C-alpha positions as a printed NumPy array, in Angstrom:
array([[  26.791,   38.104,  -81.876],
       [  25.903,   40.591,  -84.76 ],
       [  24.513,   39.353,  -88.077],
       [  24.358,   41.576,  -91.316],
       [  21.416,   40.881,  -93.622],
       [  20.89 ,   42.306,  -97.156],
       [  17.333,   42.886,  -98.344],
       [  15.892,   42.425, -101.871],
       [  16.355,   46.096, -102.438],
       [  20.018,   45.743, -101.559],
       [  19.764,   47.385,  -98.185],
       [  21.962,   46.081,  -95.4  ],
       [  20.656,   45.53 ,  -91.798],
       [  22.498,   44.467,  -88.654],
       [  20.664,   42.041,  -86.186],
       [  21.865,   41.025,  -82.752],
       [  21.553,   37.24 ,  -82.24 ],
       [  21.812,   35.686,  -78.756],
       [  23.417,   32.245,  -78.665],
       [  22.591,   29.421,  -76.225],
       [  25.744,   30.132,  -74.274],
       [  24.736,   33.784,  -73.975],
       [  21.189,   32.782,  -72.652],
       [  22.578,   31.351,  -69.317],
       [  21.807,   33.514,  -66.213],
       [  24.636,   34.067,  -63.864],
       [  24.167,   32.709,  -60.344],
       [  22.678,   35.27 ,  -57.946],
       [  21.896,   37.739,  -60.762],
       [  18.091,   37.311,  -60.388],
       [  16.463,   38.336,  -57.066],
       [  13.242,   39.932,  -55.866],
       [  14.546,   43.338,  -56.96 ],
       [  14.768,   42.201,  -60.628],
       [  11.372,   40.4  ,  -60.621],
       [   8.182,   42.31 ,  -61.14 ],
       [   5.396,   41.78 ,  -58.61 ],
       [   3.331,   38.728,  -59.556],
       [   5.786,   37.717,  -62.267],
       [   6.418,   34.279,  -60.697],
       [   3.251,   32.268,  -60.115],
       [   2.68 ,   28.665,  -59.044],
       [   1.801,   27.55 ,  -62.601],
       [   5.197,   28.782,  -63.799],
       [   7.079,   26.647,  -61.225],
       [   7.752,   23.068,  -62.169],
       [   6.337,   20.341,  -59.913],
       [   8.628,   19.065,  -57.186],
       [  10.741,   22.202,  -56.995],
       [   9.291,   24.171,  -54.058],
       [   6.412,   23.934,  -51.498],
       [   3.606,   26.04 ,  -52.971],
       [   1.187,   25.912,  -49.926],
       [   1.039,   24.631,  -46.301],
       [  -2.334,   23.261,  -45.161],
       [  -3.994,   25.644,  -47.616],
       [  -1.886,   28.629,  -46.498],
       [   0.199,   30.526,  -49.081],
       [   2.652,   33.369,  -49.138],
       [   4.195,   34.165,  -45.733],
       [   3.287,   31.352,  -43.264],
       [   4.207,   31.754,  -39.578],
       [   4.583,   28.74 ,  -37.276],
       [   3.383,   29.477,  -33.73 ],
       [   4.409,   27.32 ,  -30.74 ],
       [   1.422,   25.945,  -28.792],
       [   0.725,   24.014,  -25.565],
       [   3.365,   21.302,  -25.069],
       [   5.   ,   22.23 ,  -28.442],
       [   8.249,   24.151,  -29.001],
       [   9.725,   25.608,  -32.211],
       [  13.453,   26.203,  -32.42 ],
       [  15.301,   27.893,  -35.369],
       [  18.978,   27.273,  -35.846],
       [  20.446,   28.486,  -39.193],
       [  18.209,   27.183,  -41.924],
       [  16.911,   24.376,  -39.628],
       [  13.525,   24.495,  -37.91 ],
       [  12.948,   22.036,  -35.041],
       [   9.417,   21.299,  -33.8  ],
       [   9.312,   19.242,  -30.61 ],
       [   6.792,   18.061,  -27.967],
       [   7.481,   19.116,  -24.375],
       [   5.808,   18.516,  -20.975],
       [   3.767,   20.952,  -18.921],
       [   5.825,   23.664,  -17.32 ],
       [   6.17 ,   23.722,  -13.585],
       [   4.349,   26.485,  -11.74 ],
       [   6.981,   27.321,   -9.173],
       [  10.118,   28.116,  -11.107],
       [  13.148,   25.969,  -11.706],
       [  11.916,   23.112,   -9.473],
       [   8.673,   22.457,  -11.417],
       [   5.258,   21.836,   -9.87 ],
       [   5.521,   20.737,   -6.212],
       [   4.477,   17.195,   -5.457],
       [   4.359,   15.931,   -9.034],
       [   6.934,   18.162,  -10.668],
       [   8.955,   16.921,  -13.593],
       [  12.347,   18.286,  -12.612],
       [  15.623,   17.692,  -14.328],
       [  16.812,   14.166,  -13.736],
       [  15.404,   10.645,  -13.978],
       [  11.792,   11.721,  -13.412],
       [  11.539,   14.238,  -16.235],
       [  13.561,   15.989,  -18.873],
       [  14.299,   19.656,  -19.002],
       [  11.867,   21.47 ,  -21.246],
       [  13.012,   23.225,  -24.376],
       [  13.623,   26.945,  -24.456],
       [  14.565,   27.036,  -20.785],
       [  11.297,   25.509,  -19.448],
       [  11.57 ,   25.07 ,  -15.656],
       [  10.492,   21.408,  -15.709],
       [   8.066,   18.869,  -17.137],
       [   5.856,   16.186,  -15.649],
       [   7.029,   12.587,  -15.754],
       [   5.908,   10.444,  -18.63 ],
       [   2.407,    8.976,  -17.989],
       [   0.958,   11.93 ,  -16.07 ],
       [  -1.693,   14.095,  -17.682],
       [  -2.977,   17.433,  -16.492],
       [  -6.444,   18.602,  -17.451],
       [  -6.567,   22.332,  -16.926],
       [  -9.732,   24.15 ,  -15.926],
       [ -10.643,   27.458,  -14.344],
       [ -11.183,   25.986,  -10.83 ],
       [  -8.613,   23.281,  -10.033],
       [  -6.769,   21.066,  -12.515],
       [  -7.294,   17.324,  -12.69 ],
       [  -4.1  ,   15.265,  -12.437],
       [  -4.288,   11.805,  -13.985],
       [  -1.528,    9.23 ,  -13.667],
       [  -1.218,    5.556,  -14.464],
       [  -2.807,    3.84 ,  -17.414],
       [  -3.99 ,    5.954,  -20.32 ],
       [  -7.544,    4.644,  -19.869],
       [  -7.868,    6.208,  -16.387],
       [ -10.291,    9.119,  -16.549],
       [ -12.091,   11.96 ,  -14.804],
       [ -15.707,   12.657,  -15.724],
       [ -16.095,   15.688,  -17.975],
       [ -16.808,   18.871,  -16.073],
       [ -15.342,   17.644,  -12.769],
       [ -12.371,   19.412,  -11.214],
       [  -9.778,   18.957,   -8.502],
       [  -9.606,   15.2  ,   -9.142],
       [  -6.485,   13.069,   -8.723],
       [  -5.546,    9.628,  -10.01 ],
       [  -2.122,    8.694,   -8.71 ],
       [  -1.39 ,    5.627,  -10.807],
       [  -2.307,    2.037,  -11.528],
       [  -5.219,    0.903,  -13.65 ],
       [  -5.117,   -1.189,  -16.789],
       [  -6.907,   -1.882,  -20.018],
       [  -9.651,   -4.462,  -20.308],
       [ -11.927,   -3.075,  -17.6  ],
       [  -9.258,   -2.282,  -15.044],
       [  -9.146,    1.5  ,  -15.399],
       [  -9.753,    3.992,  -12.593],
       [ -12.448,    6.635,  -12.694],
       [ -13.134,    9.755,  -10.665],
       [ -16.691,   11.001,  -11.121],
       [ -16.97 ,   13.917,   -8.712],
       [ -15.174,   17.089,   -7.698],
       [ -12.022,   16.572,   -5.624],
       [ -12.255,   12.796,   -5.788],
       [  -9.056,   10.758,   -5.414],
       [  -7.896,    7.32 ,   -6.486],
       [  -4.344,    6.728,   -5.312],
       [  -3.675,    3.527,   -7.209],
       [  -4.565,   -0.116,   -7.562],
       [  -6.893,   -1.654,  -10.152],
       [ -10.356,   -0.609,  -11.32 ],
       [ -11.186,    1.703,   -8.43 ],
       [ -13.898,    4.377,   -8.54 ],
       [ -14.284,    7.578,   -6.529],
       [ -17.766,    8.783,   -7.463],
       [ -18.599,   10.797,   -4.342],
       [ -17.539,   14.397,   -3.944],
       [ -14.277,   14.561,   -1.964],
       [ -14.244,   10.752,   -1.765],
       [ -11.051,    8.677,   -1.673],
       [  -9.942,    5.187,   -2.65 ],
       [  -6.477,    4.45 ,   -1.334],
       [  -5.776,    1.378,   -3.451],
       [  -6.678,   -2.268,   -3.805],
       [  -9.025,   -3.615,   -6.454],
       [ -12.585,   -2.934,   -7.565],
       [ -13.361,   -0.581,   -4.672],
       [ -15.92 ,    2.232,   -4.812],
       [ -16.16 ,    5.346,   -2.642],
       [ -19.565,    6.74 ,   -3.57 ],
       [ -20.611,    8.76 ,   -0.54 ],
       [ -19.753,   12.386,    0.164],
       [ -16.286,   12.464,    1.793],
       [ -16.322,    8.66 ,    1.991],
       [ -13.149,    6.53 ,    2.054],
       [ -12.075,    3.025,    1.116],
       [  -8.525,    2.486,    2.325],
       [  -7.828,   -0.657,    0.299],
       [  -8.716,   -4.304,   -0.003],
       [ -11.046,   -5.647,   -2.652],
       [ -14.67 ,   -5.204,   -3.733],
       [ -15.484,   -2.798,   -0.901],
       [ -18.049,    0.014,   -1.032],
       [ -18.363,    3.161,    1.077],
       [ -21.623,    4.817,    0.054],
       [ -22.671,    6.674,    3.208],
       [ -21.731,   10.268,    3.976],
       [ -18.371,   10.291,    5.827],
       [ -18.377,    6.493,    5.764],
       [ -15.161,    4.445,    5.983],
       [ -14.064,    0.96 ,    4.938],
       [ -10.677,    0.162,    6.428],
       [  -9.909,   -2.698,    4.066],
       [ -10.577,   -6.393,    3.737],
       [ -12.989,   -8.014,    1.306],
       [ -16.586,   -7.347,    0.254],
       [ -17.376,   -4.876,    3.039],
       [ -20.033,   -2.167,    2.852],
       [ -20.369,    1.071,    4.816],
       [ -23.705,    2.432,    3.603],
       [ -24.773,    4.26 ,    6.756],
       [ -23.678,    7.84 ,    7.309],
       [ -20.579,    7.997,    9.541],
       [ -20.401,    4.195,    9.542],
       [ -17.34 ,    1.904,    9.65 ],
       [ -16.792,   -1.56 ,    8.195],
       [ -13.743,   -3.825,    8.056],
       [ -12.757,   -7.468,    7.78 ],
       [ -14.735,   -9.74 ,    5.48 ],
       [ -18.361,   -9.184,    4.495],
       [ -19.038,   -6.671,    7.235],
       [ -22.145,   -4.597,    6.453],
       [ -22.487,   -1.304,    8.324],
       [ -25.931,   -0.496,    6.958],
       [ -27.036,    1.996,    9.587],
       [ -26.04 ,    5.467,   10.706],
       [ -23.107,    5.502,   13.096],
       [ -22.717,    1.717,   13.079],
       [ -19.313,    0.034,   13.564],
       [ -19.067,   -3.495,   12.174],
       [ -16.001,   -5.731,   12.183],
       [ -16.281,   -9.249,   10.806],
       [ -13.815,  -12.116,   10.827],
       [ -12.957,  -14.369,    7.887],
       [ -16.203,  -16.333,    7.837],
       [ -17.909,  -16.47 ,    4.453],
       [ -21.273,  -14.992,    5.445],
       [ -22.514,  -11.431,    5.861],
       [ -22.406,   -9.827,    9.303],
       [ -24.704,   -6.81 ,    9.239],
       [ -25.887,   -4.087,   11.578],
       [ -29.535,   -4.048,   12.602],
       [ -29.888,   -0.503,   13.93 ],
       [ -28.248,    2.892,   14.304],
       [ -25.132,    3.473,   16.432],
       [ -24.295,   -0.174,   17.017],
       [ -20.796,   -1.527,   17.766],
       [ -20.656,   -5.07 ,   16.425],
       [ -17.824,   -7.611,   16.392],
       [ -17.847,  -11.098,   14.911],
       [ -14.767,  -12.942,   16.129],
       [ -14.934,  -16.727,   15.969],
       [ -11.712,  -16.948,   17.949],
       [ -12.943,  -14.671,   20.735],
       [ -12.312,  -11.064,   21.704],
       [  -9.355,  -10.402,   23.964],
       [  -8.892,   -7.283,   26.089],
       [  -5.455,   -7.397,   27.634],
       [  -5.13 ,  -10.95 ,   26.326],
       [  -3.832,  -12.284,   23.011],
       [  -5.243,  -15.77 ,   23.604],
       [  -8.925,  -15.391,   24.524],
       [ -10.609,  -18.578,   25.664],
       [ -14.155,  -17.197,   25.541],
       [ -16.277,  -14.924,   23.377],
       [ -14.922,  -12.078,   25.536],
       [ -11.785,  -12.525,   27.591],
       [ -10.545,   -9.705,   29.846],
       [  -7.154,   -9.855,   31.451],
       [  -6.269,   -7.059,   33.846],
       [  -2.948,   -5.562,   34.796],
       [  -1.349,   -4.072,   37.882],
       [  -3.681,   -1.094,   37.705],
       [  -6.925,   -2.809,   36.701],
       [  -7.043,   -6.338,   38.079],
       [  -9.613,   -7.701,   35.664],
       [ -12.124,   -4.948,   36.332],
       [ -15.008,   -4.306,   33.948],
       [ -17.069,   -1.25 ,   34.803],
       [ -20.497,   -0.523,   33.369],
       [ -21.066,    3.195,   33.764],
       [ -24.66 ,    4.488,   33.669],
       [ -25.826,    7.788,   32.324],
       [ -24.042,   10.817,   33.767],
       [ -27.185,   11.674,   35.74 ],
       [ -26.199,    8.896,   38.147],
       [ -23.088,   10.819,   39.089],
       [ -20.045,    8.927,   40.266],
       [ -21.767,    5.591,   40.858],
       [ -20.642,    2.791,   38.549],
       [ -21.987,   -0.732,   38.281],
       [ -19.141,   -3.123,   37.692],
       [ -17.855,   -6.662,   37.791],
       [ -14.518,   -6.915,   39.551],
       [ -11.978,   -9.72 ,   39.835],
       [ -10.154,   -9.322,   43.123],
       [  -6.505,   -9.906,   43.877],
       [  -7.277,  -13.173,   45.725],
       [  -9.466,  -14.643,   43.013],
       [ -12.685,  -13.129,   44.385],
       [ -15.434,  -11.871,   42.109],
       [ -17.478,   -8.8  ,   42.946],
       [ -20.729,   -7.749,   41.291],
       [ -21.815,   -4.315,   42.428],
       [ -24.733,   -2.1  ,   41.478],
       [ -24.418,    1.583,   40.716],
       [ -25.584,    2.808,   44.138],
       [ -26.855,    1.691,   47.517],
       [ -30.397,    1.486,   46.154],
       [ -29.312,   -0.21 ,   42.936],
       [ -30.267,   -3.712,   41.898],
       [ -28.399,   -6.764,   40.627],
       [ -30.93 ,   -8.811,   38.666],
       [ -30.421,  -12.389,   37.472],
       [ -32.675,  -14.266,   35.056],
       [ -35.478,  -11.711,   35.065],
       [ -36.964,  -13.151,   31.861],
       [ -37.004,  -16.776,   32.898],
       [ -34.601,  -19.615,   33.576],
       [ -32.978,  -20.741,   36.795],
       [ -30.018,  -19.786,   38.927],
       [ -27.858,  -22.5  ,   40.396],
       [ -25.267,  -21.946,   43.116],
       [ -23.03 ,  -24.936,   43.575],
       [ -25.072,  -26.913,   41.065],
       [ -25.233,  -27.043,   37.268],
       [ -28.81 ,  -28.344,   37.247],
       [ -30.957,  -26.036,   39.405],
       [ -34.393,  -27.438,   40.163],
       [ -35.996,  -24.056,   40.811],
       [ -35.539,  -20.37 ,   40.279],
       [ -32.762,  -20.513,   42.85 ],
       [ -31.091,  -23.757,   43.806],
       [ -28.29 ,  -23.604,   46.37 ],
       [ -26.137,  -26.645,   46.961],
       [ -24.491,  -25.823,   50.291],
       [ -24.916,  -23.648,   53.342],
       [ -26.566,  -20.237,   53.167],
       [ -25.559,  -17.466,   55.554],
       [ -27.357,  -14.197,   56.09 ],
       [ -25.741,  -11.168,   57.65 ],
       [ -26.775,   -7.658,   58.443],
       [ -30.175,   -7.171,   60.048],
       [ -31.347,   -8.862,   63.301],
       [ -32.251,  -12.408,   62.376],
       [ -32.802,  -14.198,   65.688],
       [ -35.624,  -13.452,   68.15 ],
       [ -33.847,  -14.213,   71.405],
       [ -34.992,  -10.836,   72.727],
       [ -38.242,  -12.594,   73.683],
       [ -36.465,  -14.108,   76.649],
       [ -35.147,  -10.824,   77.987],
       [ -36.682,   -9.439,   81.211],
       [ -37.612,   -6.157,   79.568],
       [ -39.512,   -7.819,   76.72 ],
       [ -43.197,   -6.996,   76.783],
       [ -45.032,  -10.209,   76.184],
       [ -48.686,  -10.101,   75.247],
       [ -51.04 ,  -12.188,   77.207],
       [ -52.418,  -15.249,   75.53 ],
       [ -55.774,  -13.514,   75.229],
       [ -54.248,  -10.325,   73.707],
       [ -52.192,  -12.358,   71.251],
       [ -55.239,  -14.359,   70.261],
       [ -57.402,  -11.292,   69.645],
       [ -54.712,   -9.649,   67.44 ],
       [ -54.037,  -12.868,   65.548],
       [ -57.657,  -13.349,   64.598],
       [ -58.207,   -9.679,   63.833],
       [ -55.214,   -9.446,   61.478],
       [ -55.447,  -13.035,   60.284],
       [ -51.736,  -13.701,   60.717],
       [ -49.338,  -14.183,   63.576],
       [ -48.537,  -10.72 ,   64.963],
       [ -44.737,  -11.026,   64.645],
       [ -44.864,  -12.416,   61.083],
       [ -45.188,   -9.797,   58.274],
       [ -48.516,   -9.968,   56.422],
       [ -48.761,  -11.312,   52.918],
       [ -47.415,   -8.986,   50.223],
       [ -47.902,   -8.954,   46.42 ],
       [ -45.567,   -7.653,   43.732],
       [ -46.556,   -5.634,   40.653],
       [ -47.299,   -8.829,   38.74 ],
       [ -49.665,  -10.224,   41.386],
       [ -47.25 ,  -12.778,   42.817],
       [ -46.594,  -13.181,   46.534],
       [ -43.342,  -11.715,   47.804],
       [ -41.674,  -11.796,   51.196],
       [ -38.498,  -10.649,   52.87 ],
       [ -36.801,  -13.801,   54.051],
       [ -35.03 ,  -12.283,   57.032],
       [ -38.077,  -10.537,   58.501],
       [ -40.303,  -13.514,   57.819],
       [ -37.897,  -15.975,   59.401],
       [ -37.372,  -13.749,   62.466],
       [ -41.141,  -13.308,   62.895],
       [ -41.711,  -17.045,   62.725],
       [ -38.942,  -17.603,   65.288],
       [ -40.419,  -14.949,   67.609],
       [ -43.859,  -16.558,   67.422],
       [ -42.308,  -19.953,   68.116],
       [ -40.479,  -18.604,   71.154],
       [ -43.635,  -16.877,   72.449],
       [ -45.557,  -20.099,   71.889],
       [ -43.104,  -21.934,   74.123],
       [ -43.439,  -19.229,   76.763],
       [ -47.252,  -19.527,   76.546],
       [ -46.939,  -23.294,   76.845],
       [ -44.831,  -22.844,   79.923],
       [ -47.374,  -20.424,   81.418],
       [ -50.234,  -22.792,   80.665],
       [ -48.258,  -25.657,   82.115],
       [ -47.849,  -23.753,   85.408],
       [ -51.533,  -22.855,   85.485],
       [ -52.425,  -26.456,   84.754],
       [ -50.197,  -27.591,   87.65 ],
       [ -51.864,  -25.15 ,   89.991],
       [ -55.311,  -26.4  ,   88.959],
       [ -54.27 ,  -30.007,   89.45 ],
       [ -53.035,  -29.211,   92.969],
       [ -56.311,  -27.451,   93.817],
       [ -58.244,  -30.384,   92.425],
       [ -56.337,  -32.808,   94.649],
       [ -57.163,  -30.676,   97.717],
       [ -60.853,  -30.723,   96.849],
       [ -60.856,  -34.473,   96.366],
       [ -59.576,  -35.136,   99.921]])
């Protein structure tokens, strides 16, 4: 609108006046081409109209997708979402624990090949990632790698922990794998602390020796290297020891290296499922109750053994022809046919001896050379024992020892010779009596 104004001097001037209606700016008529650089500043923009900064950043701000985060633009919409770890082997995800499409994991955004199931964490490192499943409180010690926690655990002191490289806890409650390459298969409150040690399961078991193993059960310990413990309160405390304990409530422990120990209150059965003794052996068609005790290989093929024959006979054999079968060498008594032996050996019944020549009937044979009474007497007094009877012998402990067969045969020979001498003397006496009668006439 134009307005004409007259001055005091009578001059006329024309002024352009802009009305309120003419001040309105048409939509889209102002853009960055019409605005001078720096013309619009934050103090010229009313509060609540636009975002002036983002976390301290101004001007052009670029959002960058990070680990487990995706950014998707569609029109004027910007979607920021959390996604799982990508699989390493293409569209099927990571083998073994992959989060593939389907009920065990959702497909990642932006064409990700797969994500891990909910509840599994992966701690990346430059050597071998740690994979942690189960409760959120399960953990791997900082700086350790190659560890695996399969699942389980709980809050309130029930979490799992791996404290060494390549340790594994498969599941259960409050299990610890603190030895390098150690494993706890499951159960509760178990600890595998030795190098390459294993606790298969059970409760409150400990495998602390190198390559030690607890098969399961309750409160067992395998602290010796290469030791084994199972059952209840079995303690394999020594190197190479094997300890199995039954359900009794007391410890059953090894006492030395390389022992094989069994505590079985109901007996041990070999070939039998109903043992009626501490050790019950039942044979089969091939081994009819045989138990062989094999010596060191230096003895060759010889084997000491106890054998139960097909007719109910028992055989006890030594390892060789010069071997020994020793009974009660440290004391006690042996009874045969009696349960109350009165001496070292008490036999209730007949005793038979076979083998060597026992009788001395050869003394009556025509070809037997019989000493004269005078010769026999001289030898007897010189040797201080009957010639046919073996002399006294002593063992290594200073006790007398004799061979029953030889001694008995010698005594019988001397008795037979004595009777022959008596007969000879009787004849000589008869001859003297006859001569005496002739002289008396």
